[in-house]
N, C-alpha and C positions, 0 to 999 in steps of 0.2 A: 500251550498257555505260557509256559515259562519262557519259552524261545521269545515269543511276542513281548513279553515283559521285559526280557534280556536286551532285546533290540531297541525297544523304548527308553529303557535307562540309558543306554550306550549313546543313543541320538541326543539324549537330554544333557548328558556330560559333554559330548562334542559341542553343542550349542552353548553351554555354560563357558566351557574353554575358549571358544571363539569370541563370546562377547567380552570375556575377562581380557583377552588379547587385545580386542578393539579399544576397550576401556583403557588399558595401559598405554596403548599407541596414541591415543586421543589426550591422556594427561602428560605423555611425553612431548606431544607436539604443542601442547599449551605451555609448557614449562619452557620450551625452546621459542615459543612464539614471544615476540617482545624483545628478544635478547638483543638483536641488531638494533632495534629501536632505542632501547637504552643505551647502547653504545653510542650511537649516532647523537643523541641528546645530550651525552657526557662528552662529546667530542670538543676539545679545547677551541675556542674562537680565536682566530690570529690575531695579532697585533698588526695594525695598519702603520707602518712606519712614516707614510706619506704625511701623517697627521703631525709629525714633529717638524719643527722648521728652526733653522739656525736662529739665535736670539731667544729661544724658550727658555726659561729658568728651570734649574736643576729640580726645583720642587715640584713644579707642573709636570715634569716627564715621570719623577718618582709616583706622582699620584696616579698615573695612568698606567704605568707598567710595574710599580712595586719597588720594592728595596733591591739594590745591584747584589750580585753574588759576591764581587769583589770590585774595590776602588783602587785605583793606582795613580798616583801622583807623578807627572813626567818632569825632566829637567827643565822645560821650557816654560814651566808655571801651569801648565794645562792639567786638568784632573779628568780621568776616564773611568766610567762606570761599565762593568762589564756584567751580561746576561746572557741566558740560554732562553729564547722565547721562541713560541710558535708565530711564525711569521707567514706562512703559506697555508692555503686552503679557502674554503669559503666562509662566510659569516653566518650570522643566525637565521637569516632567510633561507640560505641554502640548507642548512641544517634540518629546517623545520620541513621543507621540500622533500628531502631526501627520506627523512622519518616518515612522512606521510606516504610516500610510494612503498615504503618497506611495510608499513602497515597495511597498505592495500594488498600488497602481494602476499603477506601472511594471512589475511582474511580469506583472499581468494584460493589459496593453496591449503588451508586449515593449518598453517604453521609450517608446512613443508619446505616453503622457501626458504627457511631459516637455516637449511643446510647448505645453501650458498651463500646467503646474506651476511651470516655471522663470520665465516672465514674472510668474505671481502671487506668488512668492516676492519678485521684485524689486520689485513694486508695493507689496507689505505689510511691507516692511523696516522695522525699528524705526528711531525719530528720537531724537535726544538733545533734553532739554529743560533750560532753565537752572534750577539750583536753588542756593539760598543757604541756608548754615548760619550763623547769628549766636551768638556767645558772649559772656557776662559773666563775668567772673573764671573763665575756663577751662570753663565749664559751658554747656551748650547751652541758648539762650533762644528762639531762635525758627527756624523752617523755612519758606521761601518757595519755591513753584515756580512760573515763570512769573508773577511779582509776585503771586502769590495765596499768602495765608498757610496753611500747611499744619498747623503747631503753634506753640504759643507759651506761654512762661509769663509770670506777672504782670509780672516785671521784663524784659521782652524789649527787645531792641534794635530800635527801629523803623526800617524801611527808608526810602527818601526818599520814595516813594510814601505811605507810612503818615504820615511828618513832614508832608507837604504836605496831606495830607487832616485831619490833627490841627489845623494851624494855620488852615486855611480854617472848620473846625469851631468853633474857639475863636473866631475873628472873628465867626462868626455867632451866638454865644451872648451876646456882649457888646452886642448890638443894643439900644436901649431901648424900639423898639416892642413886643417882647414884655411888658415890665412894663407899659407904658402900657395894653395891651389887656386886661390882668387886672383893673385896678381898675375900669373902667367897667361890667365885666359884674356885679361884686358890687354897684355903687352902687345900680342900679334896684331890686334885690330888696330892698335895706334900705329903700328909700322906700316900696316898695309894701306892706312889713310893718308901717310905722308908719302907713300910711294906714288899712290895714284894722283896726288896733287902735284907732284913733281912731272 
């Protein structure tokens, strides 16, 4: 009788331990579940630089992207605002779609999908890029991202890299060999034409 009682209590303890483990696992999955969804929902929406056109006022740009990190006045009278902006990635509709799919994966796997989804969210996190808005007379003249010109008006304020390239190009245009090679190429054709007419 004692043996049966002992076996029964052992089975009962094992069942309680197993149910405790299952409850702990379910709580852990519930805690993890939704982590990737929250990360996706809080992902910064990128700024669409194509919405800015040369001629826009500085105030209208600041309303859309906020105050610049720094402002620099250049010698040619231009003023440049410097930002670090999220410019790559998908917008609100894309974020909602991804969050919906992550929620479905969480529901289908009882939260186990978070083991893959949360690290994926961390790896694909948006990064900021340096963006410069240059103005002349209070109007947008040039936009640069990562030192690449995005938009420019005819009277834009050149960045330092553009100024350096322009000075190098101007120096190479003033070299005399270009003019000297053009004249000899025309001289032989004149000689041959006079020889054939004679």
